C-alpha positions in Angstrom: -17.9 -9.2 -13.1 -15.4 -10.6 -10.6 -11.6 -10.7 -10.7 -11.9 -14.5 -11.4 -13.7 -13.6 -14.7 -10.7 -11.5 -15.7 -7.6 -13.5 -14.6 -4.2 -11.8 -15.1 -2.4 -12.4 -18.4 0.7 -14.5 -17.9 2.9 -15.7 -20.8 2.7 -19.4 -21.3 6.4 -20.1 -20.6 6.2 -18.0 -17.3 3.0 -19.8 -16.3 4.7 -23.1 -16.8 7.8 -21.9 -14.9 5.8 -21.1 -11.9 3.7 -24.2 -11.8 4.5 -26.5 -8.8 5.5 -29.5 -10.9 8.0 -27.3 -12.8 9.4 -25.0 -10.2 9.8 -27.8 -7.6 12.0 -29.7 -10.0 14.2 -26.7 -11.1 17.9 -27.3 -10.6 21.3 -25.7 -11.4 23.8 -27.2 -13.8 26.2 -27.6 -10.9 25.2 -28.0 -7.3 26.1 -29.7 -4.1 23.9 -32.8 -3.2 20.6 -31.5 -1.7 21.0 -34.1 1.1 24.1 -32.3 2.2 22.6 -28.8 2.2 20.2 -27.9 5.1 16.7 -27.0 4.2 15.4 -25.9 7.6 16.6 -22.6 9.0 15.1 -21.5 12.2 11.4 -22.3 11.8 11.5 -21.7 8.0 11.6 -24.6 5.6 12.9 -23.5 2.2 10.8 -24.0 -0.9 12.3 -26.4 -3.4 13.5 -23.5 -5.5 15.4 -21.8 -2.7 16.8 -25.1 -1.5 18.1 -26.0 -5.0 19.6 -22.5 -5.3 21.3 -22.8 -1.9 22.9 -26.1 -3.1 24.1 -24.3 -6.2 25.6 -21.4 -4.1 27.2 -24.0 -1.8 28.9 -25.7 -4.7 30.2 -22.7 -6.6 32.0 -21.3 -3.5 34.2 -24.3 -3.4 36.5 -24.2 -0.4 35.8 -20.5 0.2 33.3 -19.2 2.8 31.6 -17.1 0.1 31.8 -17.3 -3.7 33.4 -14.5 -5.7 31.5 -12.6 -8.3 33.5 -14.5 -11.0 31.9 -17.7 -9.7 28.4 -16.5 -10.5 27.3 -17.5 -14.0 23.6 -17.3 -15.0 24.0 -20.2 -17.5 25.1 -22.5 -14.7 21.9 -21.7 -12.8 20.0 -23.4 -15.6 16.3 -23.7 -14.8 16.7 -21.8 -11.6 17.5 -18.6 -13.4 13.9 -17.4 -13.9 13.5 -17.2 -10.1 16.8 -15.4 -9.3 17.5 -11.9 -8.0 21.0 -10.5 -7.9 21.6 -7.2 -6.0 24.5 -4.8 -5.4 25.1 -1.9 -3.1 25.2 1.5 -4.7 25.9 3.8 -1.8 23.0 3.2 0.6 20.8 1.7 -2.1 20.5 -2.1 -2.7 19.9 -2.2 -6.5 18.8 -5.2 -8.6 21.3 -6.2 -11.2 19.2 -9.1 -12.2 15.5 -9.7 -11.7 14.3 -13.2 -12.9 12.3 -13.3 -16.0 9.5 -15.4 -14.5 9.2 -12.9 -11.6 8.7 -10.1 -14.1 6.1 -12.0 -16.1 4.1 -13.1 -13.0 4.1 -9.8 -11.1 4.0 -7.4 -14.1 7.0 -5.5 -12.6 10.7 -5.6 -13.7 12.8 -4.4 -10.8 16.1 -4.5 -12.7 17.9 -1.3 -11.8 15.5 -0.5 -8.9 16.5 0.0 -5.3 14.9 -2.9 -3.3 14.8 -0.7 -0.1 12.6 1.8 -1.9 9.8 -0.9 -1.5 10.3 -1.1 2.3 8.2 1.1 4.5 10.3 4.2 5.5 10.1 3.4 9.2 11.7 0.0 8.6 14.2 0.9 5.9 17.2 1.4 8.2 16.4 -1.9 10.0 16.3 -3.8 6.7 19.5 -2.1 5.4 21.3 -3.1 8.6 20.1 -6.7 8.2 21.2 -7.0 4.6 24.6 -5.4 5.3 25.0 -7.9 8.2 24.3 -10.8 5.9 27.3 -9.8 3.8 29.6 -8.7 6.6 29.2 -11.7 8.8 28.8 -13.7 6.3 25.7 -15.8 6.4 22.4 -16.1 4.4 18.9 -14.9 5.2 15.4 -16.2 4.3 12.4 -13.9 4.5 8.8 -14.9 4.2 6.6 -12.0 3.1 2.8 -11.9 2.8 0.8 -9.8 0.4 -2.5 -8.5 1.9 -5.1 -6.5 0.1 -6.5 -3.3 1.8 -9.9 -4.9 2.0 -8.8 -8.4 3.1 -5.9 -8.1 5.6 -4.1 -11.4 6.5 -5.7 -13.1 3.5 -3.0 -12.7 0.9 -0.4 -15.0 -0.5 3.1 -15.6 0.9 6.3 -15.4 -1.0 9.8 -16.4 0.1 13.0 -14.4 -0.6 16.5 -15.7 0.1 19.7 -13.6 0.3 23.2 -15.1 0.1 26.5 -13.1 -0.1 28.8 -12.8 -3.1 32.3 -11.3 -2.6 33.4 -8.4 -4.8 37.0 -7.7 -3.6 37.2 -4.6 -1.5 33.6 -3.6 -2.1 30.6 -4.5 0.0 29.3 -8.0 -0.8 26.5 -8.4 -3.3 23.5 -10.5 -2.5 22.0 -13.2 -4.6 19.0 -15.5 -4.0 15.6 -16.5 -5.2 12.0 -15.3 -4.9 9.2 -17.8 -5.1 5.5 -17.6 -4.4 4.5 -20.3 -2.0 1.4 -21.8 -0.6 2.1 -24.1 2.3 5.0 -26.2 0.9 4.0 -25.9 -2.7 4.6 -23.1 -5.2 1.6 -20.9 -5.8 -0.4 -21.2 -9.0 0.4 -17.8 -10.7 -3.2 -17.5 -12.0 -4.5 -17.1 -8.5 -2.5 -13.9 -7.9 -3.9 -10.5 -9.2 -0.9 -8.1 -9.6 -3.2 -5.2 -10.4 -4.7 -5.3 -6.9 -3.4 -3.0 -4.2 -1.3 -5.0 -1.8 0.4 -4.4 1.5 3.6 -6.3 2.2 4.1 -7.7 5.7 7.2 -9.7 6.8 5.8 -12.9 8.3 9.1 -14.6 9.3 12.8 -14.0 8.9 15.7 -16.4 9.7 19.4 -16.5 9.2 21.0 -19.3 7.1 24.2 -20.6 8.6 26.7 -21.3 5.8 29.5 -22.3 8.1 30.5 -19.1 9.8 27.6 -19.0 12.3 25.0 -16.3 12.3 24.9 -12.6 13.5 23.2 -11.4 16.7 19.5 -11.8 16.4 19.1 -8.1 17.2 19.5 -7.6 13.4 16.1 -9.1 13.0 14.5 -6.5 15.2 12.1 -4.2 13.4 11.4 -6.6 10.6 
C-alpha cells in the first residue's frame, strides 16, 4: 500500500485554508494597498499570503519604521492569522508565542512555546541567530525559502516560505512576526500532497532581505545559510 492510499488527515477548515484559491485571497482587516508594497525582494517573489501580511505590517507601523507590540492585534490579521508566526527572544532562544492554527493542522506539529533555533542544524544555529538578530537590530525584514527533502529522495521535496518582520518591544530585543506558507511555483501547495509523517531534511534554498525603508544589513549575515 502506497502513501497515496493513506493520505494525511487534515481538518476540513485547515484543508480549505491551505487551498490556493483560499490562501491566495487571504487579507488583513487593515492593510496598505498591495500595489504600494513591494513583492519582489532579491530574487524571491513573495507568495500572496506573505505579500498580504507585509502590507498589513506596513500599515500598522504608521509613521514609525517598525510597529510596536501594541500595534499587533490578531483580530486585525483576519484571514491571514492561520498562517502567522510570532516569535520573541528568551535569552539566546527564539521562541514561538504564536504558531498559526492552519500550520499546526497541516504539519501535525504545534510549535507554540518552542525554540525555532532548535530545529536548525547545530553547525548553522549561530549563523541563523545572527541573521534574525540583525533583522531586528537593523531593522529590515527577511524572507527564507526552505525545501523539505526525504532521506530517500533528496532535492524532490516541497518548498515553503517563511517571512520575518520586526516588532519593537521597548528596551528589549525586537520580536519577529511573519507568515509560513507551503508553495509550489507561485501557487500554494495542496496540503494533501504533503506527508508530515515522513522523515524530512530541511534545506534553505534562498534567503533575501526585505527593505522596509531603512536599507538592508551587510549580506555577510546571509553567509552560512
